SEMARKE-925822 format. One record per residue: residue in one letter; residue number from 1; x, y, z of N, C-alpha, C in turn. Coordinates in nm, 2 decimals, m for minus. Layout:
  r    k     n.x     n.y     n.z    ca.x    ca.y    ca.z     c.x     c.y     c.z
  A  NUM       X       Y       Z       X       Y       Z       X       Y       Z
...
//
This chain:
  r    k     n.x     n.y     n.z    ca.x    ca.y    ca.z     c.x     c.y     c.z
  X    1    2.18    0.27    0.22    2.27    0.33    0.31    2.32    0.46    0.24
  X    2    2.35    0.56    0.32    2.40    0.68    0.27    2.55    0.70    0.31
  X    3    2.62    0.77    0.22    2.76    0.80    0.25    2.78    0.93    0.33
  X    4    2.90    0.97    0.36    2.92    1.09    0.45    2.87    1.22    0.39
  X    5    2.85    1.22    0.26    2.79    1.34    0.19    2.64    1.34    0.19
  X    6    2.58    1.24    0.24    2.43    1.23    0.25    2.36    1.17    0.13
  X    7    2.44    1.13    0.03    2.39    1.06   m0.08    2.39    0.91   m0.07
  X    8    2.31    0.84   m0.14    2.31    0.69   m0.13    2.45    0.64   m0.17
  X    9    2.49    0.53   m0.10    2.62    0.47   m0.14    2.61    0.39   m0.27
  X   10    2.73    0.35   m0.32    2.73    0.28   m0.45    2.64    0.15   m0.45
  X   11    2.64    0.08   m0.34    2.55   m0.05   m0.34    2.41   m0.01   m0.35
  X   12    2.37    0.10   m0.29    2.23    0.14   m0.29    2.19    0.19   m0.44
  X   13    2.28    0.27   m0.50    2.26    0.31   m0.64    2.26    0.19   m0.73
  X   14    2.34    0.09   m0.71    2.34   m0.03   m0.79    2.21   m0.10   m0.78
  X   15    2.15   m0.11   m0.66    2.03   m0.17   m0.63    1.91   m0.10   m0.70
  X   16    1.92    0.03   m0.70    1.81    0.11   m0.77    1.82    0.09   m0.92
  X   17    1.95    0.09   m0.97    1.96    0.06   m1.11    1.92   m0.07   m1.16
  X   18    1.93   m0.17   m1.07    1.88   m0.31   m1.10    1.73   m0.31   m1.10
  X   19    1.67   m0.24   m1.01    1.52   m0.24   m1.00    1.46   m0.16   m1.11
  X   20    1.52   m0.05   m1.15    1.47    0.05   m1.25    1.57    0.07   m1.36
  X   21    1.60   m0.03   m1.44    1.70   m0.01   m1.55    1.65    0.09   m1.65
  X   22    1.74    0.15   m1.72    1.71    0.24   m1.83    1.61    0.18   m1.93
  X   23    1.50    0.24   m1.96    1.41    0.19   m2.05    1.29    0.12   m1.98
  X   24    1.31    0.09   m1.85    1.21    0.03   m1.77    1.08    0.11   m1.77
  X   25    0.96    0.04   m1.78    0.84    0.11   m1.77    0.80    0.11   m1.62
  X   26    0.74    0.23   m1.57    0.70    0.24   m1.44    0.56    0.30   m1.43
  X   27    0.50    0.28   m1.32    0.37    0.33   m1.29    0.37    0.40   m1.16
  X   28    0.31    0.52   m1.16    0.31    0.60   m1.04    0.20    0.55   m0.94
  X   29    0.24    0.52   m0.82    0.15    0.47   m0.71    0.09    0.59   m0.64
  X   30    0.17    0.68   m0.60    0.12    0.80   m0.53    0.22    0.91   m0.54
  X   31    0.18    1.03   m0.51    0.26    1.15   m0.53    0.22    1.25   m0.42
  X   32    0.31    1.29   m0.34    0.29    1.39   m0.23    0.37    1.51   m0.27
  X   33    0.34    1.57   m0.38    0.41    1.69   m0.43    0.31    1.78   m0.50
  X   34    0.29    1.90   m0.43    0.19    1.99   m0.49    0.24    2.06   m0.61
  X   35    0.36    2.04   m0.65    0.41    2.11   m0.77    0.40    2.03   m0.90
  X   36    0.34    1.91   m0.89    0.33    1.83   m1.01    0.18    1.80   m1.03
  X   37    0.14    1.78   m1.16    0.01    1.74   m1.19   m0.01    1.59   m1.22
  X   38    0.10    1.51   m1.19    0.10    1.37   m1.21    0.00    1.31   m1.11
  X   39   m0.07    1.21   m1.16   m0.17    1.14   m1.08   m0.14    0.99   m1.06
  X   40   m0.18    0.93   m0.96   m0.16    0.78   m0.95   m0.21    0.71   m1.07
  X   41   m0.14    0.61   m1.12   m0.17    0.54   m1.24   m0.10    0.59   m1.37
  X   42   m0.04    0.71   m1.36    0.04    0.76   m1.47    0.15    0.66   m1.50
  X   43    0.19    0.65   m1.63    0.30    0.56   m1.67    0.41    0.63   m1.74
  X   44    0.53    0.58   m1.72    0.64    0.65   m1.78    0.76    0.55   m1.81
  X   45    0.87    0.61   m1.86    0.98    0.53   m1.89    1.11    0.59   m1.82
  X   46    1.18    0.50   m1.76    1.30    0.55   m1.69    1.40    0.59   m1.80
  X   47    1.46    0.71   m1.79    1.55    0.75   m1.89    1.70    0.74   m1.85
  X   48    1.72    0.76   m1.72    1.86    0.75   m1.66    1.85    0.74   m1.51
  X   49    1.95    0.69   m1.45    1.97    0.70   m1.31    2.11    0.75   m1.29
  X   50    2.12    0.86   m1.22    2.25    0.93   m1.20    2.33    0.86   m1.09
  X   51    2.45    0.92   m1.06    2.53    0.86   m0.96    2.49    0.88   m0.82
  X   52    2.38    0.96   m0.80    2.33    0.98   m0.67    2.20    0.90   m0.65
  X   53    2.17    0.82   m0.75    2.05    0.73   m0.73    1.92    0.80   m0.77
  X   54    1.93    0.92   m0.83    1.81    0.99   m0.87    1.76    0.92   m1.00
  X   55    1.63    0.89   m1.00    1.57    0.82   m1.12    1.50    0.93   m1.20
  X   56    1.54    0.94   m1.33    1.47    1.04   m1.42    1.37    0.96   m1.50
  X   57    1.25    1.01   m1.50    1.14    0.94   m1.57    1.07    1.04   m1.67
  X   58    1.06    0.99   m1.79    0.98    1.06   m1.90    0.84    1.00   m1.89
  X   59    0.75    1.08   m1.84    0.61    1.03   m1.82    0.54    1.04   m1.95
  X   60    0.45    0.95   m1.98    0.37    0.94   m2.11    0.29    1.07   m2.13
  X   61    0.25    1.14   m2.03    0.17    1.26   m2.04    0.26    1.38   m2.08
  X   62    0.39    1.36   m2.09    0.48    1.47   m2.13    0.56    1.53   m2.02
  X   63    0.53    1.50   m1.90    0.60    1.55   m1.78    0.74    1.48   m1.77
  X   64    0.83    1.55   m1.72    0.96    1.48   m1.68    0.98    1.51   m1.53
  X   65    0.99    1.41   m1.45    1.00    1.42   m1.31    1.10    1.33   m1.26
  X   66    1.19    1.38   m1.17    1.29    1.29   m1.11    1.25    1.25   m0.97
  X   67    1.29    1.13   m0.94    1.25    1.08   m0.80    1.38    1.04   m0.73
  X   68    1.38    1.07   m0.60    1.50    1.04   m0.52    1.48    0.91   m0.45
  X   69    1.59    0.84   m0.41    1.59    0.71   m0.35    1.49    0.69   m0.23
  X   70    1.48    0.79   m0.15    1.40    0.77   m0.02    1.25    0.76   m0.05
  X   71    1.21    0.81   m0.17    1.06    0.80   m0.19    1.02    0.70   m0.30
  X   72    1.12    0.63   m0.36    1.09    0.54   m0.47    0.99    0.43   m0.44
  X   73    1.00    0.36   m0.33    0.91    0.25   m0.30    0.77    0.30   m0.28
  X   74    0.76    0.42   m0.23    0.62    0.47   m0.20    0.56    0.53   m0.32
  X   75    0.64    0.57   m0.43    0.58    0.65   m0.53    0.56    0.57   m0.67
  X   76    0.64    0.47   m0.69    0.62    0.40   m0.82    0.68    0.26   m0.82
  X   77    0.63    0.18   m0.92    0.68    0.05   m0.93    0.70    0.01   m1.07
  X   78    0.80   m0.08   m1.10    0.81   m0.12   m1.24    0.70   m0.21   m1.28
  X   79    0.67   m0.21   m1.41    0.57   m0.31   m1.47    0.60   m0.34   m1.61
  X   80    0.55   m0.44   m1.66    0.57   m0.48   m1.80    0.44   m0.46   m1.88
  X   81    0.46   m0.42   m2.00    0.35   m0.41   m2.10    0.40   m0.41   m2.24
  X   82    0.32   m0.44   m2.33    0.36   m0.43   m2.47    0.35   m0.28   m2.50
  X   83    0.46   m0.22   m2.53    0.47   m0.07   m2.55    0.58   m0.04   m2.64
  X   84    0.56    0.05   m2.73    0.68    0.10   m2.81    0.70    0.25   m2.78
  X   85    0.82    0.28   m2.75    0.86    0.42   m2.71    0.83    0.52   m2.82
  X   86    0.77    0.63   m2.78    0.76    0.74   m2.88    0.89    0.78   m2.94
  X   87    0.89    0.83   m3.06    1.01    0.87   m3.13    1.10    0.96   m3.05
  X   88    1.04    1.05   m2.97    1.12    1.14   m2.89    1.20    1.07   m2.78
  X   89    1.17    0.95   m2.75    1.24    0.88   m2.64    1.34    0.78   m2.70
  X   90    1.35    0.76   m2.83    1.44    0.66   m2.89    1.58    0.72   m2.91
//
């Protein structure tokens, strides 16, 4: 749900943070953005979720792309794997 300013309310942001905690590994499902070279199957690590519910991801390919709440379910999902973060992400 959104508040009067058009941003997700606190309960929505809390739900996003629970699904994509900092350090969570994610995989891109699809991307409908002509300004990125990311492809389905790309993997990354959630670096932070801000107070508006925007998810910041450091993609393994070197790209940094933020995703907003309304597109999260369609664009990526969390997954588990044995993986050690590169030094730049520690």
